[in-house]
PLY file of the C-alpha trace (Angstrom):
ply
format ascii 1.0
element vertex 109
property float x
property float y
property float z
element edge 108
property int vertex1
property int vertex2
end_header
144.73 67.47 154.54
144.06 68.64 151.01
145.19 71.43 148.75
142.53 73.10 146.63
143.08 75.06 143.45
140.73 76.58 140.88
141.74 77.01 137.29
140.30 79.49 134.79
141.09 80.72 131.34
140.52 84.48 131.27
140.62 87.18 128.64
143.16 89.99 128.73
140.98 92.03 131.10
140.71 89.15 133.60
137.13 88.14 132.77
136.62 84.40 133.05
136.06 82.56 129.79
136.34 78.93 130.87
136.37 77.45 134.34
135.34 74.04 135.62
131.59 74.51 135.18
131.93 76.22 131.83
134.22 73.46 130.65
131.63 70.85 131.63
128.87 72.77 129.85
130.88 73.26 126.65
131.91 69.59 126.54
128.30 68.55 127.05
127.19 70.92 124.26
129.82 69.35 122.02
128.58 65.86 122.94
124.86 66.58 122.57
124.98 69.25 119.86
122.41 71.21 121.85
122.50 73.88 124.54
119.09 72.75 125.82
120.08 69.09 126.12
123.42 69.97 127.73
121.69 72.22 130.27
119.11 69.54 131.04
121.77 66.85 131.62
123.81 69.15 133.86
120.70 70.33 135.72
121.20 73.94 134.64
118.55 76.34 133.44
118.47 76.88 129.70
118.69 80.62 130.31
121.89 80.22 132.35
123.45 77.96 129.69
122.44 80.31 126.86
123.88 83.33 128.70
127.16 81.46 129.24
127.31 80.56 125.54
126.63 84.19 124.63
129.46 85.41 126.91
131.92 82.88 125.50
130.99 83.93 121.98
131.50 87.61 122.86
134.92 86.97 124.40
136.45 84.34 122.12
133.85 83.12 119.65
133.70 79.51 118.62
130.08 78.55 119.25
127.83 78.29 116.25
124.16 78.10 117.30
121.78 77.12 114.52
118.16 78.22 114.76
115.39 75.73 114.38
112.92 73.66 116.27
113.11 70.12 117.51
115.49 68.16 115.31
116.65 71.20 113.32
118.61 73.50 115.61
121.75 72.81 117.55
125.09 74.23 118.51
128.52 73.33 117.27
131.94 74.22 118.74
134.60 75.29 116.27
138.18 73.98 116.23
139.59 76.97 118.12
137.20 76.55 121.03
137.80 72.79 121.08
141.54 73.55 121.30
140.91 75.90 124.27
139.01 73.09 126.01
141.85 70.67 125.34
144.41 73.12 126.76
142.22 73.64 129.84
142.00 69.86 130.33
145.76 69.36 130.01
146.49 72.25 132.40
143.98 70.91 134.94
145.50 67.42 134.74
149.02 68.77 135.29
147.93 70.96 138.22
146.16 68.00 139.83
149.30 65.86 139.48
151.42 68.52 141.19
148.85 69.00 143.94
148.70 65.26 144.57
152.45 65.29 145.18
152.17 68.10 147.72
149.11 66.56 149.40
151.15 63.42 149.96
153.85 65.50 151.64
151.22 67.32 153.74
149.83 64.07 155.02
153.29 62.86 156.02
153.73 65.84 158.37
0 1
1 2
2 3
3 4
4 5
5 6
6 7
7 8
8 9
9 10
10 11
11 12
12 13
13 14
14 15
15 16
16 17
17 18
18 19
19 20
20 21
21 22
22 23
23 24
24 25
25 26
26 27
27 28
28 29
29 30
30 31
31 32
32 33
33 34
34 35
35 36
36 37
37 38
38 39
39 40
40 41
41 42
42 43
43 44
44 45
45 46
46 47
47 48
48 49
49 50
50 51
51 52
52 53
53 54
54 55
55 56
56 57
57 58
58 59
59 60
60 61
61 62
62 63
63 64
64 65
65 66
66 67
67 68
68 69
69 70
70 71
71 72
72 73
73 74
74 75
75 76
76 77
77 78
78 79
79 80
80 81
81 82
82 83
83 84
84 85
85 86
86 87
87 88
88 89
89 90
90 91
91 92
92 93
93 94
94 95
95 96
96 97
97 98
98 99
99 100
100 101
101 102
102 103
103 104
104 105
105 106
106 107
107 108
């Protein structure tokens, strides 16, 4: 048996800012410096990735897209958004550790 849990960071109104998929996308944008490359590697449409970036920017800011063509554009995450990703990662790790403990107990029943 397994225990499942989903983790999100939301704004004050309850709208999701960062969840598992968004976290993956933002980390990939940070790694690649490009929304298009991140979307391609994660097999997401560019439109979907761009809309997600727009929503994150509206809710918390932190993404700095630069216009330009091949080799000139790109997107950078600011320190505040990187800190949110780090907090999400630490919270997810702690939740997974707790769930592993309870899964062990479940499987002993």
